[in-house]
N, C-alpha and C positions, 0 to 999 in steps of 0.2 A: 610366534611373532607378537610383540606387544601391541596393545590397542592403538597407542600413539603412532607407532611405526606403520601399522596396517592402514590407519587413516591417512597418513602421509602418502603411502603408496597408492591408495584407492581414491585420492582426492580428485574428483571429476572436473574441478575448475582450474586446474593447472594446465597450461597449454602444452607442457611437455609430457603430460599423462594422457595421451590420446586414447589408449585402450580403456582406461578407467572412465573417461568421458563417454566413449561410445557405449559402454555397458550401462552407465547411468542414463544416458539419453534413450536407449532402447527401453529400459524399465519405465522411464518417465512417460514416454509417448505411447507405450503399449496400452496403458489404462487411462489415458487422458480423455476427459469428457468433452463433448462438443456442443452441449446444450446447457443453458443456464439452469434449466430444470434439474439437471443432474447435480447441481451444487446446493439445492434447497433441502434443508432438514426441518421437518415439522417438529415443534417442541410444544409442550403444554405450558411451561412457565420458564422463561430463560433465567429467572432468578434461582431456580431450583431444578437444574437439569438432572434427569435420570441418568443412570450409568449408560444405558443404551443410547440416549440422545447425545451425551458427551462423547462417547466412543464413535458415533457416526460422524459428528462434526469433526473430530480429530482425524478420522479416516479420510474424509473429503479433503480436509486441509493437507493431509499427507500427500495427496495426489496433485492438488492444484494450488496449494498455499492459501486457499480461501474457501469459505463456505458461507452460505446464507441460511439463517434460521428464520422460521416463520412461526409466529405465536399469535394467540388471540388477544394480545394486550394492546390493541390499537387505542390511541389517545391516553394511554397510561404514562404520565410524566413522572417516572420514577428512575432516578439515577442508579438505584441498586440493580437495575436490569443490566446495563453494561458492566458495572463493577463486579457483581456476583457471577455473571456469566464468564467474564474474563478470568476471575480467580479460579473458577472450576476448570478452566482450560490451561491453567498454569501461568497465567499472566498476573504477576504479583507486583512488579515495579512500575507503577503508574508514572508516566512522564508528563508533568504539567508544563504548559507554556505560559508566557505572560498574559495572554488573553483568555486563558482557561478560567473557569469558575473557581471559587475558593477550594472546592473539593478536588481540583485537578482535572475534572471532566469538563469539556467544552460544550456549551449549548449553541449549536450552529443554527442560526436563524438570521433573517435580514435585520441587521442592526446598523442604521445609518451612521452613527458615530464611529464605529469601528471600520465600516466600509469606506468612510471618507478618509481614513488614514491609510488606505490602500490594502486592507486585509480582505481579499476577495471572498474567502469562505464565509464571511459575515455579510455578504451581499447576495443579490439574486442573479448576479452575472455568472457566466460560464467559468469553470475552472479548467485550465488546460491540463494535459497529461503531466503527472508527477508522482513521486513517492513522498510520503510524509517525512518531514524533517530533513529534506535534502540540504538545508542550510545549516544543519547542526554539526558540531564538532564530533569526531569519531567516538569519543567517550559518552556522547549523548544521543547516539543513533537510535532511531525508532525501528524496532524490530517487528512490531505487531500493532494493530489497532482494531478497535471495535466501533462500528457505526450503528447506532440504534435509532430507528425512525419512530418518533412519537406521532408526528403528523406529516404526511406528504404535502407537496405544493398542490395548488389547484391545477397547475399544468407545468410540465417540464420537470427539471431536477433529476434527470436520468444520469446514472453513472455508467461508464464503460470501464471494463476491468481487463487487465492482462497480467498473468503470472510472470513475474520478472525472470523466472527460470526459463520460461518459454522464449522470452525476448532474448535471453542469453543464447539459447539453442539456435534461434533464427540468425542471430548475428554470427555466431561461430561457424555455423554451416555455410553461410554465405562467404565468409572470409575470416579465418582465425586472427588475422591482423586487426580486424575491427575490435575484437575483444581485447587484444593486447593494447591497443590504443586507449580504449575506454577504461582499462585497468591501471593506466599510468597514474602515479601519485599526483600529477599536475594536469589531469585530463580536463577538469573543469574548475572554474573559480566562481563562487557566488559573491558578488560585491557586498560591501558592508551595508548594513541597514542604518540609515541616519534619519533623524527628524529634527528640524529646526537647529541644525548644526551639531547635534549631539549624536554620538555613535551608539546605537542600541545593540548592535551585533557586529563584530568584526568580519572582515572578508574571510571566506573559507575556501581553501583549495584542497582538492582530493580526487579520488577515482570515482567513476560511475559504478564499476563492479569491484567488489572486494570479497575475500573469503572471511567468514565470521564464525569461528569455532566449527568449521566443517560445513557451514551453510553458506549460501550465496546472499550477499547483501547488495542492494542497488540504491544509488542516489541519482535522481534525475528530475529535471523540470523542462517542459517544453517552452517555458517563457523565454523570451529573447532579451528582455531588458534587465533580467535578474541573473544572467549567467554569461560567463566568458569561457569559450572553449579553447583548448590548446591549439595554437595556430599552425597546424600541419595538415597535409592533404589527407592522411589516413584517418585522423580524428574527424575531420569535416565529412569525409565519406561515410564513416561509421554513424555519425549523428544523422546524416541525411537518410541512410538506410533505415535506422530506427524510426525516424519520423514517417517514412513511407509505410512501415509496418503498422504503426499506430493509426495512421490515417486510412489504411486499407480496410476492406471488409473481410478481415481474417476470421477463419473459424475458431481461432484461439482467443478472440476478443469477445467478451460477454457483455451484453447490454442488460442493465438492471435498473428498474425504478422502484426503490424501496417503498413498500406500503406500510401503513401504521402497524406496529407490532413486529415488523421484520427488521433484521439487522445483518450486517456484514462483519465477519470476523476473518482476519487475514494476517499473513506475515508480510505486511507492508508491500502489497503488490502495486503495480502501476495502475493509476485510475484517473478519471476525469469526471466532470459534472457539467451537464448542460445548464443553460440559463433556465430560470423558472419564474412563474407568476403566482403570487399569493392571493388568497381570498382577501379582499379589501376590508378587513375587520380585525380589531385587536384580538390577539390570542388564538387566531385561527390559521396563522401562517405556518409554513414549513418549519419543523423543529426536529433536529437530529442531534443526538448526543454522540460525542466523539471521545473515546478514551484511548490514549496512546500509551504504549508500553515499551520498556527496555528489554523485555523478554520476547521469546518466540513461543508460539503455541505449542503446548506439550505434545509430544509425538513427532513434531517437525515434519519436514518434507522427506519423502522416501529417498533412499540411496540405493 
């Protein structure tokens, strides 16, 4: 059997391939960690990962689509940290957005000018559950990102994380029609982004779940003013179920407050961020570098 045909037969995300799904589900859950500590990989220098450090990060990501690295480089404001770590893990196509720095990496910190335009990542307000780039066109999808913490906030700034493949499992186990509804090409619409009468980004309509070269991709935001759901009962029920999962104290949801020198590398998992308070002095506030990529982490998720 050719590789292409075998992949089509074994595709776990097709609703008519229930046996392939059940085999994949069993493998996925059999080794799934239940503690954030199980996701942490100690590294000497994320700019120069050893073979064993890179392999361990890839192995953790293969199980959970995310890993946390911990290094002694607290307060080191060097963008080579996320850039070189990403390259070591197979992340080569950096995806810049209009608010990113000139090198394509975003410096996420409280910036009143950007926050006033409605860009919450540049404020100290909470960020609701989402996947990065949920408003992007399909050819611009964000498949992975790295968050590197230079300085944490004085208080708050905690992330919660949920593997999008686990979200898929919970939805499909509850009712396969939920997955079918959220996989529709018109499941959700992100309204156009306009400022002073000018359109900065057109409206986007697309699915929540989609297959992406054999991997699962998810587009989602919990914001209510920036999304329009397909107006049918099944879609509404699916969204409500997902919201309950995200709001519940699930063993699959990991809580993480990045310390200086720590970072998150992931295949664009679901995540949020709590509000935070900074030290009231210039240059001492929360600073996190964010690098978004069009690639997935080398090694991918297990099948």
